[in-house]
N, CA, C and O atoms as a GROMACS GRO file, in nm:
protein
  588
    1MET      N    1   4.751  -3.783   8.650
    1MET     CA    2   4.722  -3.942   8.657
    1MET      C    3   4.808  -4.013   8.779
    1MET      O    4   4.913  -3.974   8.828
    2ILE      N    5   4.745  -4.108   8.806
    2ILE     CA    6   4.803  -4.219   8.908
    2ILE      C    7   4.917  -4.296   8.870
    2ILE      O    8   4.932  -4.300   8.748
    3ARG      N    9   4.987  -4.349   8.925
    3ARG     CA   10   5.089  -4.447   8.910
    3ARG      C   11   5.015  -4.584   8.874
    3ARG      O   12   5.080  -4.671   8.816
    4GLY      N   13   4.884  -4.607   8.907
    4GLY     CA   14   4.830  -4.732   8.874
    4GLY      C   15   4.790  -4.729   8.730
    4GLY      O   16   4.808  -4.828   8.660
    5VAL      N   17   4.739  -4.619   8.683
    5VAL     CA   18   4.701  -4.594   8.546
    5VAL      C   19   4.804  -4.601   8.450
    5VAL      O   20   4.799  -4.674   8.352
    6ILE      N   21   4.918  -4.511   8.481
    6ILE     CA   22   5.041  -4.571   8.409
    6ILE      C   23   5.079  -4.697   8.399
    6ILE      O   24   5.127  -4.746   8.297
    7GLY      N   25   5.057  -4.765   8.520
    7GLY     CA   26   5.113  -4.920   8.512
    7GLY      C   27   5.036  -5.009   8.412
    7GLY      O   28   5.083  -5.103   8.349
    8GLU      N   29   4.900  -4.959   8.408
    8GLU     CA   30   4.800  -5.055   8.317
    8GLU      C   31   4.819  -4.970   8.172
    8GLU      O   32   4.765  -5.032   8.081
    9ILE      N   33   4.863  -4.880   8.141
    9ILE     CA   34   4.895  -4.823   8.012
    9ILE      C   35   5.053  -4.895   7.948
    9ILE      O   36   5.083  -4.912   7.830
   10TYR      N   37   5.115  -4.919   8.046
   10TYR     CA   38   5.266  -4.998   8.046
   10TYR      C   39   5.212  -5.126   8.007
   10TYR      O   40   5.274  -5.182   7.917
   11LYS      N   41   5.136  -5.170   8.042
   11LYS     CA   42   5.095  -5.336   8.039
   11LYS      C   43   5.046  -5.339   7.929
   11LYS      O   44   5.102  -5.421   7.856
   12HIS      N   45   4.912  -5.247   7.854
   12HIS     CA   46   4.869  -5.276   7.738
   12HIS      C   47   4.984  -5.253   7.630
   12HIS      O   48   4.991  -5.332   7.536
   13ALA      N   49   5.087  -5.131   7.642
   13ALA     CA   50   5.172  -5.109   7.551
   13ALA      C   51   5.282  -5.246   7.521
   13ALA      O   52   5.307  -5.278   7.405
   14ILE      N   53   5.336  -5.312   7.623
   14ILE     CA   54   5.362  -5.462   7.622
   14ILE      C   55   5.296  -5.575   7.546
   14ILE      O   56   5.341  -5.648   7.458
   15ASP      N   57   5.166  -5.567   7.612
   15ASP     CA   58   5.099  -5.698   7.562
   15ASP      C   59   5.071  -5.666   7.388
   15ASP      O   60   5.036  -5.758   7.315
   16GLU      N   61   5.087  -5.548   7.344
   16GLU     CA   62   5.032  -5.494   7.196
   16GLU      C   63   5.189  -5.520   7.134
   16GLU      O   64   5.193  -5.573   7.024
   17TYR      N   65   5.251  -5.503   7.166
   17TYR     CA   66   5.404  -5.503   7.096
   17TYR      C   67   5.417  -5.646   7.023
   17TYR      O   68   5.414  -5.756   7.078
   18PRO      N   69   5.432  -5.621   6.901
   18PRO     CA   70   5.533  -5.493   6.822
   18PRO      C   71   5.417  -5.423   6.772
   18PRO      O   72   5.474  -5.352   6.689
   19HIS      N   73   5.316  -5.398   6.765
   19HIS     CA   74   5.231  -5.307   6.757
   19HIS      C   75   5.184  -5.206   6.826
   19HIS      O   76   5.146  -5.229   6.941
   20GLU      N   77   5.177  -5.074   6.772
   20GLU     CA   78   5.118  -4.969   6.858
   20GLU      C   79   5.005  -4.997   6.948
   20GLU      O   80   4.913  -5.045   6.882
   21CYS      N   81   4.974  -4.986   7.076
   21CYS     CA   82   4.866  -4.990   7.130
   21CYS      C   83   4.772  -4.842   7.144
   21CYS      O   84   4.816  -4.737   7.097
   22CYS      N   85   4.687  -4.845   7.190
   22CYS     CA   86   4.627  -4.716   7.185
   22CYS      C   87   4.490  -4.690   7.284
   22CYS      O   88   4.407  -4.780   7.270
   23GLY      N   89   4.455  -4.594   7.372
   23GLY     CA   90   4.344  -4.621   7.440
   23GLY      C   91   4.311  -4.486   7.502
   23GLY      O   92   4.365  -4.377   7.482
   24ILE      N   93   4.203  -4.519   7.586
   24ILE     CA   94   4.164  -4.346   7.662
   24ILE      C   95   4.133  -4.396   7.792
   24ILE      O   96   4.107  -4.511   7.830
   25VAL      N   97   4.141  -4.267   7.866
   25VAL     CA   98   4.128  -4.302   8.028
   25VAL      C   99   4.008  -4.178   8.050
   25VAL      O  100   4.001  -4.064   8.004
   26THR      N  101   3.926  -4.251   8.136
   26THR     CA  102   3.812  -4.152   8.172
   26THR      C  103   3.814  -4.162   8.332
   26THR      O  104   3.878  -4.249   8.390
   27GLY      N  105   3.740  -4.066   8.395
   27GLY     CA  106   3.726  -4.074   8.543
   27GLY      C  107   3.745  -3.910   8.598
   27GLY      O  108   3.739  -3.806   8.531
   28ASP      N  109   3.763  -3.924   8.711
   28ASP     CA  110   3.774  -3.770   8.786
   28ASP      C  111   3.940  -3.822   8.863
   28ASP      O  112   4.022  -3.912   8.846
   29ALA      N  113   3.922  -3.686   8.967
   29ALA     CA  114   4.060  -3.711   9.054
   29ALA      C  115   4.091  -3.824   9.123
   29ALA      O  116   4.204  -3.859   9.158
   30ASP      N  117   3.956  -3.897   9.147
   30ASP     CA  118   3.959  -4.004   9.289
   30ASP      C  119   3.981  -4.115   9.217
   30ASP      O  120   4.058  -4.201   9.258
   31HIS      N  121   3.893  -4.132   9.058
   31HIS     CA  122   3.910  -4.255   9.005
   31HIS      C  123   3.917  -4.264   8.875
   31HIS      O  124   3.836  -4.204   8.805
   32GLN      N  125   4.013  -4.336   8.826
   32GLN     CA  126   4.035  -4.339   8.661
   32GLN      C  127   4.026  -4.490   8.581
   32GLN      O  128   4.071  -4.598   8.619
   33THR      N  129   3.966  -4.465   8.483
   33THR     CA  130   3.938  -4.613   8.429
   33THR      C  131   4.019  -4.604   8.294
   33THR      O  132   4.020  -4.503   8.223
   34VAL      N  133   4.077  -4.703   8.269
   34VAL     CA  134   4.188  -4.707   8.145
   34VAL      C  135   4.079  -4.800   8.036
   34VAL      O  136   4.050  -4.917   8.060
   35HIS      N  137   4.044  -4.747   7.951
   35HIS     CA  138   3.996  -4.822   7.806
   35HIS      C  139   4.091  -4.851   7.706
   35HIS      O  140   4.148  -4.769   7.634
   36ARG      N  141   4.104  -4.974   7.709
   36ARG     CA  142   4.198  -5.021   7.586
   36ARG      C  143   4.144  -5.014   7.460
   36ARG      O  144   4.029  -5.057   7.467
   37CYS      N  145   4.165  -4.987   7.371
   37CYS     CA  146   4.121  -4.930   7.247
   37CYS      C  147   4.152  -5.029   7.166
   37CYS      O  148   4.259  -5.079   7.203
   38ARG      N  149   4.093  -5.099   7.036
   38ARG     CA  150   4.159  -5.168   6.937
   38ARG      C  151   4.218  -5.098   6.861
   38ARG      O  152   4.141  -5.011   6.821
   39ASN      N  153   4.354  -5.084   6.803
   39ASN     CA  154   4.425  -5.022   6.701
   39ASN      C  155   4.358  -5.076   6.559
   39ASN      O  156   4.385  -5.193   6.533
   40VAL      N  157   4.282  -5.011   6.470
   40VAL     CA  158   4.253  -5.072   6.366
   40VAL      C  159   4.349  -5.029   6.249
   40VAL      O  160   4.289  -5.030   6.142
   41GLN      N  161   4.479  -4.994   6.239
   41GLN     CA  162   4.533  -4.913   6.152
   41GLN      C  163   4.581  -5.023   6.043
   41GLN      O  164   4.610  -4.999   5.925
   42ASN      N  165   4.583  -5.163   6.117
   42ASN     CA  166   4.642  -5.281   6.013
   42ASN      C  167   4.513  -5.294   5.903
   42ASN      O  168   4.531  -5.327   5.786
   43GLU      N  169   4.371  -5.259   5.964
   43GLU     CA  170   4.282  -5.292   5.867
   43GLU      C  171   4.276  -5.202   5.786
   43GLU      O  172   4.236  -5.229   5.673
   44LEU      N  173   4.314  -5.070   5.819
   44LEU     CA  174   4.281  -4.957   5.729
   44LEU      C  175   4.386  -4.951   5.607
   44LEU      O  176   4.367  -4.908   5.493
   45HIS      N  177   4.514  -5.012   5.671
   45HIS     CA  178   4.619  -5.012   5.554
   45HIS      C  179   4.593  -5.123   5.473
   45HIS      O  180   4.647  -5.119   5.362
   46LEU      N  181   4.510  -5.244   5.504
   46LEU     CA  182   4.522  -5.333   5.424
   46LEU      C  183   4.400  -5.336   5.317
   46LEU      O  184   4.396  -5.410   5.219
   47GLN      N  185   4.277  -5.214   5.367
   47GLN     CA  186   4.173  -5.196   5.275
   47GLN      C  187   4.246  -5.079   5.177
   47GLN      O  188   4.201  -5.084   5.063
   48ASP      N  189   4.346  -4.977   5.198
   48ASP     CA  190   4.355  -4.879   5.131
   48ASP      C  191   4.483  -4.835   5.173
   48ASP      O  192   4.501  -4.750   5.260
   49PRO      N  193   4.580  -4.902   5.105
   49PRO     CA  194   4.723  -4.869   5.159
   49PRO      C  195   4.771  -4.712   5.110
   49PRO      O  196   4.865  -4.653   5.164
   50ASP      N  197   4.688  -4.656   4.995
   50ASP     CA  198   4.754  -4.555   4.951
   50ASP      C  199   4.701  -4.437   5.052
   50ASP      O  200   4.774  -4.340   5.071
   51ARG      N  201   4.585  -4.444   5.109
   51ARG     CA  202   4.551  -4.322   5.197
   51ARG      C  203   4.640  -4.366   5.331
   51ARG      O  204   4.708  -4.284   5.393
   52TYR      N  205   4.631  -4.501   5.364
   52TYR     CA  206   4.706  -4.538   5.509
   52TYR      C  207   4.835  -4.609   5.485
   52TYR      O  208   4.839  -4.731   5.500
   53PRO      N  209   4.937  -4.544   5.451
   53PRO     CA  210   5.055  -4.603   5.411
   53PRO      C  211   5.140  -4.688   5.527
   53PRO      O  212   5.234  -4.763   5.505
   54ARG      N  213   5.084  -4.657   5.649
   54ARG     CA  214   5.181  -4.732   5.769
   54ARG      C  215   5.045  -4.825   5.835
   54ARG      O  216   4.922  -4.824   5.845
   55ASP      N  217   5.141  -4.887   5.863
   55ASP     CA  218   5.038  -5.022   5.935
   55ASP      C  219   5.057  -4.991   6.100
   55ASP      O  220   5.106  -4.889   6.147
   56ALA      N  221   5.003  -5.109   6.177
   56ALA     CA  222   5.002  -5.072   6.326
   56ALA      C  223   5.133  -5.076   6.385
   56ALA      O  224   5.132  -5.048   6.505
   57ARG      N  225   5.271  -5.106   6.325
   57ARG     CA  226   5.371  -5.092   6.400
   57ARG      C  227   5.441  -4.965   6.368
   57ARG      O  228   5.556  -4.946   6.409
   58THR      N  229   5.394  -4.898   6.313
   58THR     CA  230   5.396  -4.751   6.316
   58THR      C  231   5.327  -4.635   6.319
   58THR      O  232   5.364  -4.521   6.289
   59ALA      N  233   5.176  -4.693   6.376
   59ALA     CA  234   5.076  -4.601   6.359
   59ALA      C  235   4.954  -4.638   6.446
   59ALA      O  236   4.940  -4.757   6.474
   60TYR      N  237   4.876  -4.560   6.484
   60TYR     CA  238   4.744  -4.616   6.561
   60TYR      C  239   4.627  -4.528   6.516
   60TYR      O  240   4.633  -4.408   6.487
   61THR      N  241   4.519  -4.609   6.513
   61THR     CA  242   4.384  -4.565   6.496
   61THR      C  243   4.292  -4.628   6.575
   61THR      O  244   4.274  -4.749   6.590
   62ILE      N  245   4.220  -4.510   6.639
   62ILE     CA  246   4.119  -4.573   6.718
   62ILE      C  247   4.008  -4.581   6.642
   62ILE      O  248   3.996  -4.492   6.558
   63ASP      N  249   3.899  -4.687   6.650
   63ASP     CA  250   3.765  -4.682   6.592
   63ASP      C  251   3.676  -4.590   6.638
   63ASP      O  252   3.623  -4.614   6.747
   64ARG      N  253   3.641  -4.462   6.563
   64ARG     CA  254   3.544  -4.370   6.573
   64ARG      C  255   3.448  -4.406   6.681
   64ARG      O  256   3.434  -4.348   6.789
   65ARG      N  257   3.371  -4.531   6.627
   65ARG     CA  258   3.247  -4.574   6.713
   65ARG      C  259   3.315  -4.626   6.850
   65ARG      O  260   3.277  -4.573   6.955
   66GLU      N  261   3.395  -4.708   6.854
   66GLU     CA  262   3.441  -4.731   6.988
   66GLU      C  263   3.474  -4.612   7.061
   66GLU      O  264   3.450  -4.626   7.181
   67ALA      N  265   3.524  -4.488   7.026
   67ALA     CA  266   3.572  -4.413   7.106
   67ALA      C  267   3.470  -4.315   7.155
   67ALA      O  268   3.487  -4.237   7.248
   68GLU      N  269   3.317  -4.335   7.052
   68GLU     CA  270   3.192  -4.249   7.077
   68GLU      C  271   3.136  -4.349   7.205
   68GLU      O  272   3.090  -4.297   7.307
   69ARG      N  273   3.145  -4.466   7.193
   69ARG     CA  274   3.090  -4.539   7.313
   69ARG      C  275   3.147  -4.481   7.420
   69ARG      O  276   3.068  -4.424   7.495
   70ILE      N  277   3.258  -4.477   7.450
   70ILE     CA  278   3.362  -4.463   7.572
   70ILE      C  279   3.313  -4.308   7.631
   70ILE      O  280   3.286  -4.283   7.748
   71TYR      N  281   3.309  -4.209   7.512
   71TYR     CA  282   3.248  -4.074   7.555
   71TYR      C  283   3.143  -4.081   7.626
   71TYR      O  284   3.125  -4.041   7.741
   72ALA      N  285   3.043  -4.158   7.526
   72ALA     CA  286   2.906  -4.155   7.585
   72ALA      C  287   2.892  -4.230   7.739
   72ALA      O  288   2.823  -4.185   7.831
   73THR      N  289   2.949  -4.317   7.743
   73THR     CA  290   2.950  -4.409   7.879
   73THR      C  291   3.004  -4.314   8.004
   73THR      O  292   2.963  -4.324   8.120
   74ALA      N  293   3.108  -4.214   7.955
   74ALA     CA  294   3.154  -4.128   8.087
   74ALA      C  295   3.075  -4.014   8.079
   74ALA      O  296   3.092  -3.941   8.176
   75ARG      N  297   2.992  -3.973   7.994
   75ARG     CA  298   2.921  -3.840   8.010
   75ARG      C  299   2.812  -3.909   8.090
   75ARG      O  300   2.773  -3.848   8.189
   76GLU      N  301   2.754  -4.030   8.062
   76GLU     CA  302   2.647  -4.051   8.179
   76GLU      C  303   2.680  -4.085   8.303
   76GLU      O  304   2.593  -4.084   8.390
   77LYS      N  305   2.811  -4.122   8.330
   77LYS     CA  306   2.843  -4.112   8.466
   77LYS      C  307   2.940  -3.993   8.522
   77LYS      O  308   3.019  -4.000   8.616
   78GLY      N  309   2.910  -3.881   8.435
   78GLY     CA  310   2.958  -3.753   8.482
   78GLY      C  311   3.098  -3.763   8.498
   78GLY      O  312   3.144  -3.688   8.585
   79GLU      N  313   3.172  -3.831   8.442
   79GLU     CA  314   3.311  -3.835   8.398
   79GLU      C  315   3.387  -3.766   8.304
   79GLU      O  316   3.331  -3.734   8.200
   80ALA      N  317   3.495  -3.739   8.321
   80ALA     CA  318   3.566  -3.646   8.172
   80ALA      C  319   3.641  -3.769   8.143
   80ALA      O  320   3.661  -3.871   8.207
   81ILE      N  321   3.683  -3.718   8.000
   81ILE     CA  322   3.821  -3.759   7.919
   81ILE      C  323   3.935  -3.716   8.002
   81ILE      O  324   3.960  -3.597   8.024
   82LEU      N  325   4.004  -3.815   8.048
   82LEU     CA  326   4.126  -3.747   8.110
   82LEU      C  327   4.254  -3.743   8.021
   82LEU      O  328   4.338  -3.652   8.017
   83ALA      N  329   4.253  -3.851   7.956
   83ALA     CA  330   4.374  -3.866   7.876
   83ALA      C  331   4.350  -3.997   7.764
   83ALA      O  332   4.271  -4.091   7.775
   84PHE      N  333   4.463  -3.963   7.639
   84PHE     CA  334   4.438  -4.073   7.552
   84PHE      C  335   4.576  -4.124   7.546
   84PHE      O  336   4.660  -4.039   7.574
   85TYR      N  337   4.617  -4.228   7.519
   85TYR     CA  338   4.753  -4.270   7.497
   85TYR      C  339   4.774  -4.359   7.363
   85TYR      O  340   4.680  -4.389   7.289
   86HIS      N  341   4.892  -4.393   7.341
   86HIS     CA  342   4.938  -4.462   7.247
   86HIS      C  343   5.086  -4.494   7.271
   86HIS      O  344   5.156  -4.425   7.345
   87SER      N  345   5.134  -4.612   7.198
   87SER     CA  346   5.272  -4.651   7.214
   87SER      C  347   5.368  -4.602   7.092
   87SER      O  348   5.315  -4.560   6.989
   88HIS      N  349   5.526  -4.609   7.105
   88HIS     CA  350   5.585  -4.598   7.030
   88HIS      C  351   5.663  -4.706   6.991
   88HIS      O  352   5.744  -4.720   7.083
   89ILE      N  353   5.687  -4.801   6.893
   89ILE     CA  354   5.754  -4.924   6.876
   89ILE      C  355   5.904  -4.904   6.879
   89ILE      O  356   5.934  -4.810   6.805
   90ASP      N  357   5.984  -4.946   6.926
   90ASP     CA  358   6.110  -4.958   6.920
   90ASP      C  359   6.176  -4.822   6.859
   90ASP      O  360   6.247  -4.818   6.759
   91CYS      N  361   6.139  -4.717   6.939
   91CYS     CA  362   6.200  -4.574   6.938
   91CYS      C  363   6.139  -4.480   7.010
   91CYS      O  364   6.018  -4.492   7.031
   92ASP      N  365   6.213  -4.366   7.062
   92ASP     CA  366   6.172  -4.334   7.176
   92ASP      C  367   6.005  -4.240   7.194
   92ASP      O  368   5.933  -4.226   7.095
   93ALA      N  369   5.970  -4.191   7.310
   93ALA     CA  370   5.836  -4.160   7.347
   93ALA      C  371   5.854  -4.006   7.314
   93ALA      O  372   5.941  -3.930   7.357
   94TYR      N  373   5.738  -3.977   7.214
   94TYR     CA  374   5.742  -3.811   7.168
   94TYR      C  375   5.618  -3.804   7.100
   94TYR      O  376   5.552  -3.898   7.054
   95PHE      N  377   5.589  -3.674   7.098
   95PHE     CA  378   5.457  -3.639   7.017
   95PHE      C  379   5.484  -3.597   6.877
   95PHE      O  380   5.524  -3.484   6.853
   96SER      N  381   5.465  -3.680   6.790
   96SER     CA  382   5.496  -3.650   6.646
   96SER      C  383   5.442  -3.540   6.579
   96SER      O  384   5.356  -3.483   6.645
   97GLU      N  385   5.467  -3.489   6.462
   97GLU     CA  386   5.398  -3.431   6.398
   97GLU      C  387   5.251  -3.476   6.357
   97GLU      O  388   5.161  -3.396   6.332
   98THR      N  389   5.239  -3.606   6.355
   98THR     CA  390   5.150  -3.704   6.309
   98THR      C  391   5.045  -3.701   6.410
   98THR      O  392   4.925  -3.701   6.383
   99ASP      N  393   5.092  -3.699   6.526
   99ASP     CA  394   5.002  -3.703   6.639
   99ASP      C  395   4.938  -3.575   6.669
   99ASP      O  396   4.819  -3.557   6.694
  100VAL      N  397   5.031  -3.489   6.664
  100VAL     CA  398   4.988  -3.341   6.668
  100VAL      C  399   4.855  -3.306   6.554
  100VAL      O  400   4.756  -3.239   6.584
  101ALA      N  401   4.879  -3.365   6.427
  101ALA     CA  402   4.784  -3.338   6.349
  101ALA      C  403   4.660  -3.423   6.334
  101ALA      O  404   4.561  -3.404   6.263
  102ALA      N  405   4.692  -3.534   6.427
  102ALA     CA  406   4.546  -3.633   6.431
  102ALA      C  407   4.488  -3.535   6.524
  102ALA      O  408   4.374  -3.494   6.501
  103GLN      N  409   4.559  -3.488   6.636
  103GLN     CA  410   4.461  -3.404   6.765
  103GLN      C  411   4.423  -3.296   6.731
  103GLN      O  412   4.339  -3.241   6.801
  104THR      N  413   4.465  -3.238   6.630
  104THR     CA  414   4.439  -3.084   6.582
  104THR      C  415   4.356  -3.064   6.454
  104THR      O  416   4.367  -2.971   6.374
  105VAL      N  417   4.260  -3.182   6.448
  105VAL     CA  418   4.196  -3.158   6.287
  105VAL      C  419   4.139  -3.045   6.276
  105VAL      O  420   4.149  -3.002   6.161
  106PHE      N  421   4.076  -2.965   6.358
  106PHE     CA  422   4.010  -2.839   6.356
  106PHE      C  423   4.085  -2.717   6.430
  106PHE      O  424   4.021  -2.618   6.467
  107GLY      N  425   4.226  -2.729   6.448
  107GLY     CA  426   4.288  -2.599   6.492
  107GLY      C  427   4.324  -2.644   6.640
  107GLY      O  428   4.425  -2.599   6.692
  108GLU      N  429   4.237  -2.739   6.712
  108GLU     CA  430   4.271  -2.746   6.835
  108GLU      C  431   4.205  -2.882   6.877
  108GLU      O  432   4.122  -2.931   6.801
  109PRO      N  433   4.241  -2.946   6.999
  109PRO     CA  434   4.199  -3.073   7.015
  109PRO      C  435   4.073  -3.101   7.045
  109PRO      O  436   4.030  -3.006   7.112
  110GLU      N  437   3.992  -3.182   7.031
  110GLU     CA  438   3.835  -3.244   7.079
  110GLU      C  439   3.827  -3.208   7.183
  110GLU      O  440   3.737  -3.130   7.211
  111PHE      N  441   3.932  -3.257   7.296
  111PHE     CA  442   3.932  -3.254   7.455
  111PHE      C  443   4.035  -3.179   7.465
  111PHE      O  444   4.143  -3.239   7.466
  112PRO      N  445   4.040  -3.041   7.474
  112PRO     CA  446   4.164  -2.987   7.495
  112PRO      C  447   4.206  -3.004   7.662
  112PRO      O  448   4.320  -2.967   7.690
  113ASP      N  449   4.131  -3.052   7.761
  113ASP     CA  450   4.202  -3.072   7.894
  113ASP      C  451   4.258  -3.208   7.919
  113ASP      O  452   4.303  -3.243   8.029
  114ALA      N  453   4.254  -3.288   7.806
  114ALA     CA  454   4.287  -3.428   7.812
  114ALA      C  455   4.445  -3.403   7.803
  114ALA      O  456   4.498  -3.305   7.752
  115ILE      N  457   4.519  -3.529   7.873
  115ILE     CA  458   4.657  -3.538   7.853
  115ILE      C  459   4.675  -3.642   7.752
  115ILE      O  460   4.590  -3.730   7.733
  116HIS      N  461   4.809  -3.630   7.673
  116HIS     CA  462   4.846  -3.722   7.565
  116HIS      C  463   4.949  -3.824   7.598
  116HIS      O  464   5.054  -3.786   7.546
  117ILE      N  465   4.964  -3.918   7.651
  117ILE     CA  466   5.047  -4.002   7.701
  117ILE      C  467   5.121  -4.080   7.575
  117ILE      O  468   5.047  -4.125   7.488
  118VAL      N  469   5.243  -4.095   7.564
  118VAL     CA  470   5.316  -4.198   7.487
  118VAL      C  471   5.456  -4.246   7.543
  118VAL      O  472   5.555  -4.193   7.593
  119VAL      N  473   5.402  -4.399   7.502
  119VAL     CA  474   5.496  -4.494   7.592
  119VAL      C  475   5.579  -4.517   7.466
  119VAL      O  476   5.532  -4.525   7.353
  120SER      N  477   5.732  -4.530   7.503
  120SER     CA  478   5.845  -4.600   7.411
  120SER      C  479   5.796  -4.777   7.472
  120SER      O  480   5.755  -4.803   7.585
  121VAL      N  481   5.813  -4.863   7.372
  121VAL     CA  482   5.848  -4.970   7.376
  121VAL      C  483   5.947  -5.046   7.327
  121VAL      O  484   5.909  -5.081   7.215
  122VAL      N  485   6.058  -5.092   7.350
  122VAL     CA  486   6.177  -5.110   7.291
  122VAL      C  487   6.192  -5.259   7.310
  122VAL      O  488   6.192  -5.296   7.428
  123LYS      N  489   6.203  -5.351   7.220
  123LYS     CA  490   6.228  -5.527   7.234
  123LYS      C  491   6.120  -5.558   7.334
  123LYS      O  492   6.155  -5.631   7.427
  124GLY      N  493   6.008  -5.522   7.333
  124GLY     CA  494   5.892  -5.543   7.438
  124GLY      C  495   5.920  -5.514   7.568
  124GLY      O  496   5.888  -5.597   7.653
  125GLU      N  497   5.979  -5.406   7.603
  125GLU     CA  498   6.004  -5.327   7.746
  125GLU      C  499   5.967  -5.206   7.718
  125GLU      O  500   6.001  -5.151   7.613
  126VAL      N  501   5.880  -5.138   7.824
  126VAL     CA  502   5.889  -5.011   7.830
  126VAL      C  503   6.007  -4.934   7.855
  126VAL      O  504   6.072  -4.963   7.956
  127ARG      N  505   6.046  -4.840   7.781
  127ARG     CA  506   6.184  -4.789   7.799
  127ARG      C  507   6.181  -4.630   7.832
  127ARG      O  508   6.284  -4.566   7.850
  128GLY      N  509   6.033  -4.567   7.840
  128GLY     CA  510   6.030  -4.418   7.864
  128GLY      C  511   5.853  -4.398   7.847
  128GLY      O  512   5.780  -4.474   7.784
  129VAL      N  513   5.808  -4.268   7.926
  129VAL     CA  514   5.704  -4.262   7.873
  129VAL      C  515   5.687  -4.047   7.886
  129VAL      O  516   5.742  -3.971   7.967
  130ARG      N  517   5.615  -4.023   7.800
  130ARG     CA  518   5.630  -3.856   7.798
  130ARG      C  519   5.463  -3.823   7.804
  130ARG      O  520   5.384  -3.906   7.757
  131CYS      N  521   5.421  -3.715   7.857
  131CYS     CA  522   5.264  -3.677   7.868
  131CYS      C  523   5.294  -3.540   7.794
  131CYS      O  524   5.404  -3.484   7.797
  132TYR      N  525   5.205  -3.505   7.740
  132TYR     CA  526   5.171  -3.364   7.648
  132TYR      C  527   5.024  -3.302   7.688
  132TYR      O  528   4.935  -3.386   7.702
  133LYS      N  529   4.996  -3.192   7.703
  133LYS     CA  530   4.897  -3.142   7.709
  133LYS      C  531   4.885  -3.020   7.658
  133LYS      O  532   4.984  -2.949   7.670
  134TRP      N  533   4.760  -2.958   7.585
  134TRP     CA  534   4.725  -2.854   7.508
  134TRP      C  535   4.740  -2.738   7.573
  134TRP      O  536   4.707  -2.731   7.692
  135ASP      N  537   4.782  -2.654   7.522
  135ASP     CA  538   4.821  -2.520   7.557
  135ASP      C  539   4.758  -2.404   7.506
  135ASP      O  540   4.819  -2.334   7.424
  136LYS      N  541   4.638  -2.371   7.545
  136LYS     CA  542   4.564  -2.289   7.459
  136LYS      C  543   4.594  -2.151   7.394
  136LYS      O  544   4.552  -2.107   7.287
  137ASP      N  545   4.688  -2.083   7.498
  137ASP     CA  546   4.750  -1.966   7.471
  137ASP      C  547   4.842  -1.982   7.371
  137ASP      O  548   4.833  -1.912   7.271
  138ARG      N  549   4.933  -2.069   7.382
  138ARG     CA  550   5.064  -2.128   7.281
  138ARG      C  551   4.990  -2.188   7.142
  138ARG      O  552   5.044  -2.188   7.031
  139ARG      N  553   4.881  -2.228   7.167
  139ARG     CA  554   4.817  -2.320   7.038
  139ARG      C  555   4.899  -2.448   7.004
  139ARG      O  556   4.895  -2.510   6.898
  140ASP      N  557   4.968  -2.473   7.105
  140ASP     CA  558   5.034  -2.593   7.085
  140ASP      C  559   5.026  -2.701   7.214
  140ASP      O  560   4.950  -2.683   7.310
  141PHE      N  561   5.106  -2.802   7.202
  141PHE     CA  562   5.135  -2.927   7.277
  141PHE      C  563   5.258  -2.878   7.364
  141PHE      O  564   5.362  -2.832   7.315
  142ILE      N  565   5.233  -2.893   7.506
  142ILE     CA  566   5.381  -2.904   7.585
  142ILE      C  567   5.387  -3.019   7.660
  142ILE      O  568   5.292  -3.094   7.684
  143THR      N  569   5.504  -3.032   7.698
  143THR     CA  570   5.535  -3.150   7.752
  143THR      C  571   5.523  -3.126   7.946
  143THR      O  572   5.565  -3.034   8.016
  144LEU      N  573   5.456  -3.238   7.978
  144LEU     CA  574   5.415  -3.237   8.143
  144LEU      C  575   5.502  -3.353   8.197
  144LEU      O  576   5.556  -3.430   8.118
  145ASP      N  577   5.513  -3.365   8.318
  145ASP     CA  578   5.567  -3.495   8.408
  145ASP      C  579   5.428  -3.567   8.416
  145ASP      O  580   5.317  -3.523   8.445
  146CYS      N  581   5.466  -3.676   8.384
  146CYS     CA  582   5.373  -3.778   8.397
  146CYS      C  583   5.322  -3.831   8.522
  146CYS      O  584   5.211  -3.886   8.532
  147MET      N  585   5.406  -3.814   8.621
  147MET     CA  586   5.380  -3.876   8.756
  147MET      C  587   5.338  -3.789   8.861
  147MET      O  588   5.316  -3.834   8.974
   0.00000   0.00000   0.00000
């Protein structure tokens, strides 16, 4: 990832505070596009609080239709899905058990080459970032250097 992409992700995380932000990065080695996605977690929580007990302050969900449109556009342009990102509110940047479970519904990620970026936002300021990538041999996510 280039610094400009991380800067855009930081801005999105701050703009969405006190709710988690989420998005997708598409492109190639020379050009990346940050797609800010709408976190629909509050809507899901309001519709079915038993199934979705957490709101957008502590969870995120990207609308699948929005994600599919981004995937289709990337395919049409010959671009890859490079990364997924989200923020954590008033706590550290880490890849939680919930994050791992959401990304490995069928035992491995849908996009195993994509990086997963987690940004910590505390009191409206970015306090840290961590990046993770699927390791097919370990069948788990490993920590990467984000810069």
